[in-house]
N, CA and C atoms of all chains as a GROMACS GRO file, in nm:
protein
  600
    1MET      N    1   8.604   5.163   5.527
    1MET     CA    2   8.567   5.137   5.611
    1MET      C    3   8.424   5.000   5.628
    2ALA      N    4   8.506   4.936   5.683
    2ALA     CA    5   8.368   4.823   5.767
    2ALA      C    6   8.229   4.858   5.801
    3GLU      N    7   8.142   4.810   5.782
    3GLU     CA    8   7.983   4.856   5.827
    3GLU      C    9   7.995   4.734   5.913
    4ARG      N   10   7.906   4.763   6.042
    4ARG     CA   11   7.822   4.672   6.091
    4ARG      C   12   7.768   4.586   6.084
    5LEU      N   13   7.684   4.454   6.072
    5LEU     CA   14   7.599   4.402   6.001
    5LEU      C   15   7.467   4.372   6.103
    6THR      N   16   7.383   4.415   6.038
    6THR     CA   17   7.246   4.375   6.122
    6THR      C   18   7.221   4.219   6.148
    7GLU      N   19   7.161   4.175   6.250
    7GLU     CA   20   7.128   4.027   6.284
    7GLU      C   21   7.071   3.947   6.180
    8SER      N   22   7.047   4.008   6.104
    8SER     CA   23   6.960   3.931   5.979
    8SER      C   24   7.068   3.913   5.894
    9GLN      N   25   7.159   4.020   5.837
    9GLN     CA   26   7.278   3.997   5.734
    9GLN      C   27   7.403   3.889   5.817
   10ILE      N   28   7.397   3.879   5.963
   10ILE     CA   29   7.498   3.765   6.046
   10ILE      C   30   7.440   3.636   5.999
   11ASP      N   31   7.311   3.613   6.065
   11ASP     CA   32   7.248   3.541   6.000
   11ASP      C   33   7.267   3.415   5.867
   12GLU      N   34   7.260   3.517   5.767
   12GLU     CA   35   7.273   3.504   5.650
   12GLU      C   36   7.395   3.447   5.625
   13ALA      N   37   7.507   3.524   5.629
   13ALA     CA   38   7.663   3.564   5.639
   13ALA      C   39   7.691   3.467   5.663
   14LEU      N   40   7.633   3.413   5.827
   14LEU     CA   41   7.688   3.296   5.923
   14LEU      C   42   7.628   3.137   5.834
   15SER      N   43   7.517   3.149   5.812
   15SER     CA   44   7.498   3.047   5.711
   15SER      C   45   7.552   3.006   5.568
   16SER      N   46   7.592   3.099   5.486
   16SER     CA   47   7.614   3.075   5.354
   16SER      C   48   7.787   3.010   5.384
   17LEU      N   49   7.903   3.035   5.513
   17LEU     CA   50   7.991   3.074   5.552
   17LEU      C   51   8.020   2.895   5.605
   18ASN      N   52   7.894   2.808   5.649
   18ASN     CA   53   7.835   2.734   5.725
   18ASN      C   54   7.779   2.624   5.583
   19ALA      N   55   7.766   2.619   5.566
   19ALA     CA   56   7.643   2.567   5.443
   19ALA      C   57   7.751   2.415   5.376
   20THR      N   58   7.828   2.450   5.352
   20THR     CA   59   7.958   2.365   5.302
   20THR      C   60   8.087   2.246   5.408
   21LEU      N   61   8.027   2.315   5.551
   21LEU     CA   62   8.098   2.298   5.674
   21LEU      C   63   8.014   2.162   5.728
   22ALA      N   64   8.060   1.987   5.753
   22ALA     CA   65   8.003   1.977   5.819
   22ALA      C   66   7.931   1.963   5.947
   23ALA      N   67   7.930   1.890   6.006
   23ALA     CA   68   7.868   1.938   6.190
   23ALA      C   69   7.941   1.977   6.243
   24ASP      N   70   8.045   1.912   6.271
   24ASP     CA   71   8.136   1.928   6.356
   24ASP      C   72   8.221   1.984   6.359
   25GLU      N   73   8.234   2.102   6.184
   25GLU     CA   74   8.366   2.224   6.152
   25GLU      C   75   8.268   2.378   6.123
   26GLN      N   76   8.143   2.361   6.195
   26GLN     CA   77   8.106   2.499   6.206
   26GLN      C   78   8.117   2.593   6.269
   27TRP      N   79   8.111   2.717   6.196
   27TRP     CA   80   8.194   2.812   6.289
   27TRP      C   81   8.022   2.857   6.397
   28GLN      N   82   8.046   2.918   6.501
   28GLN     CA   83   7.967   2.924   6.575
   28GLN      C   84   7.936   3.091   6.602
   29ARG      N   85   7.865   3.117   6.607
   29ARG     CA   86   7.839   3.277   6.666
   29ARG      C   87   7.880   3.272   6.815
   30ASP      N   88   7.903   3.391   6.880
   30ASP     CA   89   7.943   3.401   7.014
   30ASP      C   90   7.915   3.544   7.027
   31GLY      N   91   7.866   3.579   7.035
   31GLY     CA   92   7.758   3.739   7.090
   31GLY      C   93   7.851   3.790   6.941
   32ASP      N   94   7.951   3.949   6.994
   32ASP     CA   95   8.001   3.997   6.889
   32ASP      C   96   8.106   3.935   6.799
   33LYS      N   97   8.140   3.776   6.846
   33LYS     CA   98   8.254   3.735   6.746
   33LYS      C   99   8.167   3.607   6.720
   34ILE      N  100   8.251   3.544   6.609
   34ILE     CA  101   8.227   3.413   6.514
   34ILE      C  102   8.347   3.308   6.539
   35THR      N  103   8.353   3.249   6.595
   35THR     CA  104   8.494   3.143   6.657
   35THR      C  105   8.471   2.980   6.581
   36LYS      N  106   8.594   2.940   6.582
   36LYS     CA  107   8.553   2.795   6.548
   36LYS      C  108   8.729   2.746   6.604
   37THR      N  109   8.764   2.644   6.610
   37THR     CA  110   8.838   2.562   6.715
   37THR      C  111   8.910   2.474   6.568
   38PHE      N  112   9.011   2.506   6.480
   38PHE     CA  113   9.077   2.480   6.391
   38PHE      C  114   9.163   2.319   6.411
   39THR      N  115   9.179   2.180   6.411
   39THR     CA  116   9.293   2.130   6.457
   39THR      C  117   9.308   2.044   6.325
   40PHE      N  118   9.470   2.037   6.331
   40PHE     CA  119   9.529   1.980   6.218
   40PHE      C  120   9.656   1.852   6.253
   41LYS      N  121   9.711   1.858   6.212
   41LYS     CA  122   9.797   1.670   6.218
   41LYS      C  123   9.896   1.707   6.285
   42SER      N  124   9.952   1.831   6.270
   42SER     CA  125  10.083   1.883   6.401
   42SER      C  126  10.066   2.005   6.438
   43PHE      N  127  10.191   2.056   6.471
   43PHE     CA  128  10.236   2.208   6.481
   43PHE      C  129  10.300   2.240   6.333
   44ILE      N  130  10.356   2.159   6.295
   44ILE     CA  131  10.415   2.249   6.142
   44ILE      C  132  10.276   2.266   6.059
   45ARG      N  133  10.189   2.193   6.043
   45ARG     CA  134  10.088   2.185   6.031
   45ARG      C  135   9.957   2.334   6.042
   46ALA      N  136   9.964   2.305   6.207
   46ALA     CA  137   9.886   2.431   6.274
   46ALA      C  138   9.938   2.585   6.206
   47PHE      N  139  10.113   2.575   6.255
   47PHE     CA  140  10.132   2.724   6.218
   47PHE      C  141  10.202   2.728   6.082
   48GLY      N  142  10.162   2.624   5.955
   48GLY     CA  143  10.198   2.664   5.836
   48GLY      C  144  10.070   2.729   5.781
   49TRP      N  145   9.949   2.707   5.813
   49TRP     CA  146   9.798   2.750   5.830
   49TRP      C  147   9.831   2.911   5.846
   50MET      N  148   9.846   2.882   5.952
   50MET     CA  149   9.866   3.035   6.060
   50MET      C  150   9.938   3.128   5.987
   51SER      N  151  10.034   3.089   5.940
   51SER     CA  152  10.157   3.194   5.833
   51SER      C  153  10.046   3.217   5.765
   52GLN      N  154  10.037   3.130   5.630
   52GLN     CA  155   9.906   3.139   5.507
   52GLN      C  156   9.805   3.253   5.581
   53ILE      N  157   9.763   3.272   5.667
   53ILE     CA  158   9.594   3.301   5.746
   53ILE      C  159   9.690   3.435   5.802
   54ALA      N  160   9.819   3.470   5.810
   54ALA     CA  161   9.881   3.600   5.844
   54ALA      C  162   9.866   3.672   5.795
   55ILE      N  163   9.931   3.620   5.607
   55ILE     CA  164   9.968   3.743   5.518
   55ILE      C  165   9.843   3.783   5.434
   56TRP      N  166   9.723   3.702   5.468
   56TRP     CA  167   9.579   3.720   5.469
   56TRP      C  168   9.554   3.820   5.511
   57ALA      N  169   9.524   3.800   5.642
   57ALA     CA  170   9.519   3.894   5.763
   57ALA      C  171   9.549   4.060   5.713
   58GLU      N  172   9.704   4.033   5.721
   58GLU     CA  173   9.756   4.200   5.666
   58GLU      C  174   9.724   4.252   5.581
   59LYS      N  175   9.661   4.160   5.424
   59LYS     CA  176   9.643   4.226   5.308
   59LYS      C  177   9.478   4.251   5.345
   60LEU      N  178   9.424   4.213   5.374
   60LEU     CA  179   9.205   4.217   5.394
   60LEU      C  180   9.254   4.387   5.522
   61LYS      N  181   9.369   4.379   5.641
   61LYS     CA  182   9.394   4.428   5.738
   61LYS      C  183   9.264   4.474   5.831
   62HIS      N  184   9.290   4.315   5.848
   62HIS     CA  185   9.170   4.278   5.918
   62HIS      C  186   9.221   4.109   5.987
   63HIS      N  187   9.260   4.163   6.109
   63HIS     CA  188   9.310   4.083   6.196
   63HIS      C  189   9.265   3.982   6.266
   64PRO      N  190   9.286   3.852   6.344
   64PRO     CA  191   9.205   3.750   6.391
   64PRO      C  192   9.253   3.751   6.583
   65GLU      N  193   9.183   3.708   6.626
   65GLU     CA  194   9.223   3.645   6.815
   65GLU      C  195   9.240   3.520   6.797
   66TRP      N  196   9.380   3.488   6.807
   66TRP     CA  197   9.358   3.354   6.799
   66TRP      C  198   9.450   3.270   6.867
   67PHE      N  199   9.427   3.146   6.940
   67PHE     CA  200   9.525   3.116   7.005
   67PHE      C  201   9.565   2.950   6.987
   68ASN      N  202   9.657   2.882   6.962
   68ASN     CA  203   9.776   2.818   6.939
   68ASN      C  204   9.824   2.727   7.031
   69VAL      N  205   9.774   2.616   7.049
   69VAL     CA  206   9.891   2.473   7.161
   69VAL      C  207   9.933   2.331   7.051
   70TYR      N  208  10.020   2.347   7.074
   70TYR     CA  209  10.031   2.190   6.925
   70TYR      C  210   9.983   2.227   6.806
   71ASN      N  211   9.907   2.146   6.737
   71ASN     CA  212   9.793   2.111   6.638
   71ASN      C  213   9.637   2.175   6.636
   72ARG      N  214   9.639   2.244   6.778
   72ARG     CA  215   9.504   2.339   6.766
   72ARG      C  216   9.478   2.480   6.786
   73VAL      N  217   9.384   2.528   6.654
   73VAL     CA  218   9.448   2.686   6.727
   73VAL      C  219   9.271   2.726   6.681
   74GLU      N  220   9.251   2.820   6.824
   74GLU     CA  221   9.102   2.849   6.868
   74GLU      C  222   9.135   3.007   6.779
   75VAL      N  223   8.996   3.004   6.708
   75VAL     CA  224   8.991   3.134   6.608
   75VAL      C  225   8.884   3.230   6.695
   76ALA      N  226   8.897   3.342   6.669
   76ALA     CA  227   8.772   3.460   6.693
   76ALA      C  228   8.784   3.574   6.633
   77LEU      N  229   8.656   3.578   6.542
   77LEU     CA  230   8.695   3.705   6.441
   77LEU      C  231   8.595   3.807   6.531
   78THR      N  232   8.653   3.899   6.468
   78THR     CA  233   8.504   4.054   6.589
   78THR      C  234   8.576   4.152   6.494
   79THR      N  235   8.468   4.297   6.478
   79THR     CA  236   8.575   4.425   6.437
   79THR      C  237   8.539   4.516   6.495
   80HIS      N  238   8.653   4.531   6.578
   80HIS     CA  239   8.657   4.652   6.727
   80HIS      C  240   8.600   4.778   6.667
   81ASP      N  241   8.621   4.841   6.527
   81ASP     CA  242   8.607   4.947   6.495
   81ASP      C  243   8.398   4.933   6.466
   82VAL      N  244   8.351   4.868   6.448
   82VAL     CA  245   8.216   4.893   6.487
   82VAL      C  246   8.118   4.804   6.558
   83ASP      N  247   8.240   4.699   6.668
   83ASP     CA  248   8.146   4.641   6.805
   83ASP      C  249   8.061   4.571   6.737
   84GLY      N  250   8.093   4.506   6.685
   84GLY     CA  251   8.017   4.376   6.601
   84GLY      C  252   8.088   4.307   6.500
   85LEU      N  253   8.000   4.273   6.413
   85LEU     CA  254   8.067   4.236   6.320
   85LEU      C  255   8.053   4.236   6.166
   86SER      N  256   8.127   4.268   6.089
   86SER     CA  257   8.098   4.302   5.996
   86SER      C  258   8.171   4.212   5.852
   87GLU      N  259   8.129   4.244   5.734
   87GLU     CA  260   8.180   4.147   5.672
   87GLU      C  261   8.332   4.057   5.615
   88LEU      N  262   8.434   4.126   5.714
   88LEU     CA  263   8.581   4.151   5.693
   88LEU      C  264   8.585   4.014   5.797
   89ASP      N  265   8.481   4.009   5.928
   89ASP     CA  266   8.524   3.908   5.956
   89ASP      C  267   8.462   3.790   5.856
   90PHE      N  268   8.398   3.751   5.778
   90PHE     CA  269   8.329   3.674   5.671
   90PHE      C  270   8.448   3.604   5.614
   91SER      N  271   8.507   3.769   5.565
   91SER     CA  272   8.593   3.698   5.414
   91SER      C  273   8.741   3.619   5.453
   92LEU      N  274   8.743   3.668   5.616
   92LEU     CA  275   8.873   3.630   5.675
   92LEU      C  276   8.829   3.509   5.664
   93ALA      N  277   8.708   3.446   5.736
   93ALA     CA  278   8.661   3.297   5.802
   93ALA      C  279   8.676   3.220   5.680
   94GLU      N  280   8.626   3.252   5.598
   94GLU     CA  281   8.635   3.254   5.416
   94GLU      C  282   8.774   3.171   5.393
   95LYS      N  283   8.840   3.249   5.416
   95LYS     CA  284   9.042   3.248   5.336
   95LYS      C  285   9.072   3.100   5.453
   96MET      N  286   9.010   3.148   5.604
   96MET     CA  287   9.072   3.021   5.662
   96MET      C  288   9.011   2.879   5.638
   97GLU      N  289   8.894   2.900   5.534
   97GLU     CA  290   8.846   2.764   5.502
   97GLU      C  291   8.887   2.728   5.411
   98LYS      N  292   8.940   2.806   5.336
   98LYS     CA  293   8.994   2.790   5.242
   98LYS      C  294   9.128   2.725   5.204
   99PHE      N  295   9.205   2.748   5.347
   99PHE     CA  296   9.416   2.762   5.315
   99PHE      C  297   9.390   2.637   5.449
  100ARG      N  298   9.264   2.615   5.505
  100ARG     CA  299   9.278   2.481   5.601
  100ARG      C  300   9.310   2.370   5.537
  101MET      N  301  11.435   1.311   7.731
  101MET     CA  302  11.310   1.328   7.856
  101MET      C  303  11.391   1.455   7.952
  102ALA      N  304  11.219   1.506   7.984
  102ALA     CA  305  11.201   1.659   8.034
  102ALA      C  306  11.216   1.598   8.143
  103GLU      N  307  11.280   1.611   8.277
  103GLU     CA  308  11.201   1.590   8.417
  103GLU      C  309  11.213   1.747   8.482
  104ARG      N  310  11.096   1.695   8.558
  104ARG     CA  311  11.012   1.804   8.643
  104ARG      C  312  11.107   1.889   8.737
  105LEU      N  313  11.170   1.989   8.751
  105LEU     CA  314  11.223   2.110   8.827
  105LEU      C  315  11.143   2.173   8.956
  106THR      N  316  11.229   2.139   9.048
  106THR     CA  317  11.192   2.174   9.178
  106THR      C  318  11.158   2.315   9.211
  107GLU      N  319  11.076   2.316   9.297
  107GLU     CA  320  11.062   2.468   9.365
  107GLU      C  321  11.195   2.556   9.344
  108SER      N  322  11.315   2.505   9.405
  108SER     CA  323  11.362   2.617   9.409
  108SER      C  324  11.489   2.631   9.279
  109GLN      N  325  11.463   2.490   9.190
  109GLN     CA  326  11.523   2.540   9.082
  109GLN      C  327  11.394   2.605   8.967
  110ILE      N  328  11.358   2.647   9.059
  110ILE     CA  329  11.195   2.731   8.928
  110ILE      C  330  11.203   2.826   8.979
  111ASP      N  331  11.278   2.872   9.116
  111ASP     CA  332  11.286   3.014   9.163
  111ASP      C  333  11.423   3.034   9.121
  112GLU      N  334  11.534   2.964   9.067
  112GLU     CA  335  11.637   2.990   9.020
  112GLU      C  336  11.670   3.042   8.879
  113ALA      N  337  11.567   2.920   8.811
  113ALA     CA  338  11.526   2.966   8.667
  113ALA      C  339  11.472   3.037   8.613
  114LEU      N  340  11.403   3.137   8.704
  114LEU     CA  341  11.298   3.212   8.665
  114LEU      C  342  11.369   3.344   8.696
  115SER      N  343  11.447   3.339   8.857
  115SER     CA  344  11.569   3.500   8.822
  115SER      C  345  11.631   3.512   8.749
  116SER      N  346  11.697   3.380   8.709
  116SER     CA  347  11.782   3.436   8.566
  116SER      C  348  11.750   3.458   8.466
  117LEU      N  349  11.666   3.376   8.412
  117LEU     CA  350  11.549   3.450   8.298
  117LEU      C  351  11.511   3.592   8.296
  118ASN      N  352  11.459   3.616   8.445
  118ASN     CA  353  11.469   3.788   8.442
  118ASN      C  354  11.531   3.858   8.484
  119ALA      N  355  11.649   3.790   8.495
  119ALA     CA  356  11.793   3.881   8.597
  119ALA      C  357  11.841   4.039   8.449
  120THR      N  358  11.788   4.018   8.318
  120THR     CA  359  11.847   4.104   8.265
  120THR      C  360  11.734   4.190   8.225
  121LEU      N  361  11.578   4.186   8.248
  121LEU     CA  362  11.509   4.274   8.193
  121LEU      C  363  11.399   4.311   8.290
  122ALA      N  364  11.387   4.426   8.234
  122ALA     CA  365  11.266   4.542   8.295
  122ALA      C  366  11.189   4.501   8.394
  123ALA      N  367  11.174   4.535   8.460
  123ALA     CA  368  11.047   4.543   8.565
  123ALA      C  369  10.926   4.469   8.541
  124ASP      N  370  10.873   4.511   8.398
  124ASP     CA  371  10.772   4.572   8.331
  124ASP      C  372  10.784   4.447   8.190
  125GLU      N  373  10.864   4.416   8.223
  125GLU     CA  374  10.920   4.332   8.116
  125GLU      C  375  10.921   4.123   8.140
  126GLN      N  376  10.930   4.138   8.294
  126GLN     CA  377  10.939   4.011   8.372
  126GLN      C  378  10.873   3.920   8.281
  127TRP      N  379  10.882   3.750   8.357
  127TRP     CA  380  10.801   3.630   8.306
  127TRP      C  381  10.764   3.631   8.443
  128GLN      N  382  10.621   3.622   8.477
  128GLN     CA  383  10.573   3.595   8.590
  128GLN      C  384  10.559   3.412   8.591
  129ARG      N  385  10.516   3.400   8.720
  129ARG     CA  386  10.486   3.245   8.788
  129ARG      C  387  10.345   3.219   8.753
  130ASP      N  388  10.287   3.063   8.725
  130ASP     CA  389  10.157   3.128   8.755
  130ASP      C  390  10.091   2.985   8.739
  131GLY      N  391  10.151   2.897   8.842
  131GLY     CA  392  10.161   2.756   8.884
  131GLY      C  393  10.219   2.682   8.815
  132ASP      N  394  10.216   2.621   8.732
  132ASP     CA  395  10.268   2.523   8.665
  132ASP      C  396  10.293   2.528   8.469
  133LYS      N  397  10.292   2.688   8.519
  133LYS     CA  398  10.344   2.775   8.388
  133LYS      C  399  10.396   2.854   8.432
  134ILE      N  400  10.466   2.924   8.334
  134ILE     CA  401  10.532   3.064   8.285
  134ILE      C  402  10.511   3.100   8.224
  135THR      N  403  10.490   3.262   8.206
  135THR     CA  404  10.403   3.326   8.119
  135THR      C  405  10.460   3.468   8.155
  136LYS      N  406  10.441   3.508   7.961
  136LYS     CA  407  10.475   3.697   8.001
  136LYS      C  408  10.356   3.709   7.849
  137THR      N  409  10.311   3.831   7.868
  137THR     CA  410  10.284   3.942   7.754
  137THR      C  411  10.368   3.981   7.684
  138PHE      N  412  10.444   4.001   7.546
  138PHE     CA  413  10.517   4.054   7.442
  138PHE      C  414  10.411   4.186   7.355
  139THR      N  415  10.457   4.251   7.330
  139THR     CA  416  10.393   4.401   7.281
  139THR      C  417  10.454   4.436   7.163
  140PHE      N  418  10.456   4.421   7.022
  140PHE     CA  419  10.514   4.466   6.927
  140PHE      C  420  10.508   4.586   6.838
  141LYS      N  421  10.532   4.648   6.790
  141LYS     CA  422  10.495   4.763   6.708
  141LYS      C  423  10.392   4.755   6.634
  142SER      N  424  10.339   4.602   6.569
  142SER     CA  425  10.258   4.580   6.426
  142SER      C  426  10.214   4.434   6.445
  143PHE      N  427  10.155   4.366   6.365
  143PHE     CA  428  10.129   4.238   6.350
  143PHE      C  429  10.237   4.195   6.317
  144ILE      N  430  10.282   4.266   6.162
  144ILE     CA  431  10.356   4.213   6.100
  144ILE      C  432  10.492   4.163   6.146
  145ARG      N  433  10.516   4.232   6.293
  145ARG     CA  434  10.624   4.245   6.370
  145ARG      C  435  10.595   4.131   6.448
  146ALA      N  436  10.460   4.122   6.566
  146ALA     CA  437  10.446   4.006   6.624
  146ALA      C  438  10.432   3.885   6.521
  147PHE      N  439  10.356   3.862   6.426
  147PHE     CA  440  10.339   3.727   6.390
  147PHE      C  441  10.535   3.706   6.328
  148GLY      N  442  10.603   3.793   6.276
  148GLY     CA  443  10.771   3.739   6.213
  148GLY      C  444  10.839   3.680   6.329
  149TRP      N  445  10.788   3.726   6.441
  149TRP     CA  446  10.875   3.700   6.547
  149TRP      C  447  10.824   3.573   6.589
  150MET      N  448  10.678   3.548   6.582
  150MET     CA  449  10.590   3.370   6.611
  150MET      C  450  10.650   3.287   6.566
  151SER      N  451  10.674   3.370   6.422
  151SER     CA  452  10.723   3.251   6.287
  151SER      C  453  10.888   3.206   6.311
  152GLN      N  454  10.982   3.287   6.390
  152GLN     CA  455  11.049   3.249   6.447
  152GLN      C  456  11.083   3.160   6.539
  153ILE      N  457  10.986   3.186   6.644
  153ILE     CA  458  10.959   3.096   6.767
  153ILE      C  459  10.897   2.988   6.723
  154ALA      N  460  10.868   2.991   6.601
  154ALA     CA  461  10.699   2.827   6.582
  154ALA      C  462  10.861   2.745   6.551
  155ILE      N  463  10.998   2.793   6.492
  155ILE     CA  464  11.012   2.698   6.401
  155ILE      C  465  11.138   2.644   6.565
  156TRP      N  466  11.224   2.743   6.609
  156TRP     CA  467  11.240   2.683   6.776
  156TRP      C  468  11.194   2.614   6.841
  157ALA      N  469  11.039   2.599   6.825
  157ALA     CA  470  10.999   2.540   6.962
  157ALA      C  471  10.987   2.357   6.901
  158GLU      N  472  10.961   2.364   6.722
  158GLU     CA  473  10.991   2.283   6.631
  158GLU      C  474  11.094   2.215   6.681
  159LYS      N  475  11.159   2.278   6.672
  159LYS     CA  476  11.348   2.247   6.716
  159LYS      C  477  11.392   2.165   6.848
  160LEU      N  478  11.314   2.204   6.909
  160LEU     CA  479  11.286   2.196   7.069
  160LEU      C  480  11.218   2.114   7.121
  161LYS      N  481  11.134   2.090   6.988
  161LYS     CA  482  11.007   1.936   7.047
  161LYS      C  483  10.968   1.998   7.126
  162HIS      N  484  10.904   2.168   7.142
  162HIS     CA  485  10.828   2.191   7.329
  162HIS      C  486  10.768   2.304   7.241
  163HIS      N  487  10.644   2.297   7.264
  163HIS     CA  488  10.563   2.390   7.209
  163HIS      C  489  10.511   2.503   7.293
  164PRO      N  490  10.463   2.639   7.266
  164PRO     CA  491  10.444   2.693   7.395
  164PRO      C  492  10.235   2.688   7.363
  165GLU      N  493  10.220   2.746   7.481
  165GLU     CA  494  10.103   2.801   7.397
  165GLU      C  495  10.029   2.938   7.415
  166TRP      N  496  10.039   2.986   7.346
  166TRP     CA  497  10.048   3.115   7.267
  166TRP      C  498   9.871   3.165   7.216
  167PHE      N  499   9.841   3.297   7.244
  167PHE     CA  500   9.759   3.363   7.206
  167PHE      C  501   9.841   3.515   7.153
  168ASN      N  502   9.784   3.518   7.034
  168ASN     CA  503   9.791   3.690   6.940
  168ASN      C  504   9.655   3.735   6.898
  169VAL      N  505   9.666   3.864   6.918
  169VAL     CA  506   9.547   3.992   6.842
  169VAL      C  507   9.628   4.102   6.786
  170TYR      N  508   9.624   4.114   6.660
  170TYR     CA  509   9.745   4.188   6.631
  170TYR      C  510   9.827   4.175   6.673
  171ASN      N  511   9.933   4.342   6.759
  171ASN     CA  512  10.037   4.331   6.778
  171ASN      C  513  10.075   4.267   6.904
  172ARG      N  514  10.000   4.210   6.969
  172ARG     CA  515  10.043   4.151   7.126
  172ARG      C  516  10.020   3.942   7.127
  173VAL      N  517  10.141   3.929   7.215
  173VAL     CA  518  10.148   3.821   7.194
  173VAL      C  519  10.136   3.722   7.320
  174GLU      N  520   9.980   3.674   7.396
  174GLU     CA  521   9.997   3.622   7.559
  174GLU      C  522  10.052   3.504   7.556
  175VAL      N  523  10.180   3.476   7.595
  175VAL     CA  524  10.264   3.355   7.608
  175VAL      C  525  10.253   3.261   7.720
  176ALA      N  526  10.211   3.143   7.787
  176ALA     CA  527  10.231   3.047   7.865
  176ALA      C  528  10.322   2.880   7.813
  177LEU      N  529  10.366   2.880   7.886
  177LEU     CA  530  10.468   2.771   7.848
  177LEU      C  531  10.452   2.646   7.984
  178THR      N  532  10.476   2.581   7.954
  178THR     CA  533  10.452   2.465   8.051
  178THR      C  534  10.511   2.321   8.007
  179THR      N  535  10.523   2.187   8.064
  179THR     CA  536  10.552   2.087   7.988
  179THR      C  537  10.456   2.000   8.052
  180HIS      N  538  10.377   1.953   7.967
  180HIS     CA  539  10.252   1.870   7.993
  180HIS      C  540  10.335   1.728   8.072
  181ASP      N  541  10.429   1.694   7.986
  181ASP     CA  542  10.476   1.533   8.012
  181ASP      C  543  10.497   1.496   8.151
  182VAL      N  544  10.527   1.647   8.207
  182VAL     CA  545  10.586   1.641   8.353
  182VAL      C  546  10.502   1.684   8.448
  183ASP      N  547  10.357   1.701   8.453
  183ASP     CA  548  10.290   1.802   8.529
  183ASP      C  549  10.389   1.928   8.535
  184GLY      N  550  10.423   1.957   8.497
  184GLY     CA  551  10.522   2.136   8.580
  184GLY      C  552  10.583   2.163   8.486
  185LEU      N  553  10.712   2.298   8.540
  185LEU     CA  554  10.758   2.257   8.414
  185LEU      C  555  10.903   2.257   8.470
  186SER      N  556  11.009   2.233   8.310
  186SER     CA  557  11.093   2.156   8.274
  186SER      C  558  11.187   2.273   8.255
  187GLU      N  559  11.302   2.232   8.244
  187GLU     CA  560  11.444   2.288   8.182
  187GLU      C  561  11.431   2.353   7.995
  188LEU      N  562  11.345   2.285   7.951
  188LEU     CA  563  11.267   2.337   7.790
  188LEU      C  564  11.185   2.413   7.830
  189ASP      N  565  11.070   2.458   7.915
  189ASP     CA  566  11.036   2.572   7.927
  189ASP      C  567  11.079   2.741   7.890
  190PHE      N  568  11.188   2.682   8.035
  190PHE     CA  569  11.286   2.801   8.034
  190PHE      C  570  11.418   2.778   7.892
  191SER      N  571  11.428   2.708   7.843
  191SER     CA  572  11.497   2.753   7.713
  191SER      C  573  11.404   2.797   7.588
  192LEU      N  574  11.300   2.765   7.570
  192LEU     CA  575  11.195   2.837   7.480
  192LEU      C  576  11.214   2.982   7.550
  193ALA      N  577  11.170   3.032   7.642
  193ALA     CA  578  11.090   3.122   7.682
  193ALA      C  579  11.316   3.217   7.666
  194GLU      N  580  11.404   3.179   7.657
  194GLU     CA  581  11.544   3.256   7.636
  194GLU      C  582  11.594   3.255   7.480
  195LYS      N  583  11.481   3.165   7.420
  195LYS     CA  584  11.500   3.203   7.272
  195LYS      C  585  11.334   3.301   7.243
  196MET      N  586  11.260   3.310   7.278
  196MET     CA  587  11.172   3.388   7.302
  196MET      C  588  11.221   3.532   7.344
  197GLU      N  589  11.304   3.556   7.433
  197GLU     CA  590  11.347   3.729   7.493
  197GLU      C  591  11.453   3.728   7.330
  198LYS      N  592  11.568   3.656   7.304
  198LYS     CA  593  11.683   3.629   7.229
  198LYS      C  594  11.609   3.658   7.132
  199PHE      N  595  11.481   3.661   7.012
  199PHE     CA  596  11.442   3.654   6.915
  199PHE      C  597  11.363   3.815   6.914
  200ARG      N  598  11.310   3.883   7.060
  200ARG     CA  599  11.250   3.972   7.073
  200ARG      C  600  11.274   4.056   6.988
   0.00000   0.00000   0.00000
């Protein structure tokens, strides 16, 4: 069962997630969510990435909110069960970075 | 090249698209878009359907705007090239119904 992260845990997890990312590639905190817009070279690449992440989401039993139009995917991650952010959000975000 | 449909063409195409759909399954007109929310039994089914539609979208060279969270997919179709609706939107909507 996921546990709600504290503010300091969120700060730490977000810093860690963003540590190796360029300034314009950073995840943002938006209340109970972390968000990022991913841009790819084509729809095929965008949806191919989504397909990889979809399988990981199902494995993690944790699913994204995501909006896609052509080569762009806007992602928001949150954990409804805890009304906030949990480690699952950061695990899924790490997978999204790994496979992008 | 897609052509912008006239109001009466849109009315006709939308009626045809909705003809066999139950009242709570109808596509809606929203300005230059047609929209519908699809609900599935699970994330696997929702994303499986999206994967089929993604391939059709690429074949049609016409891509949806879509938002997914878990078993729900909110779709908006429009043709940016014509600043309105074209036959491509209705072709893609028909595919979405066929494969749902």
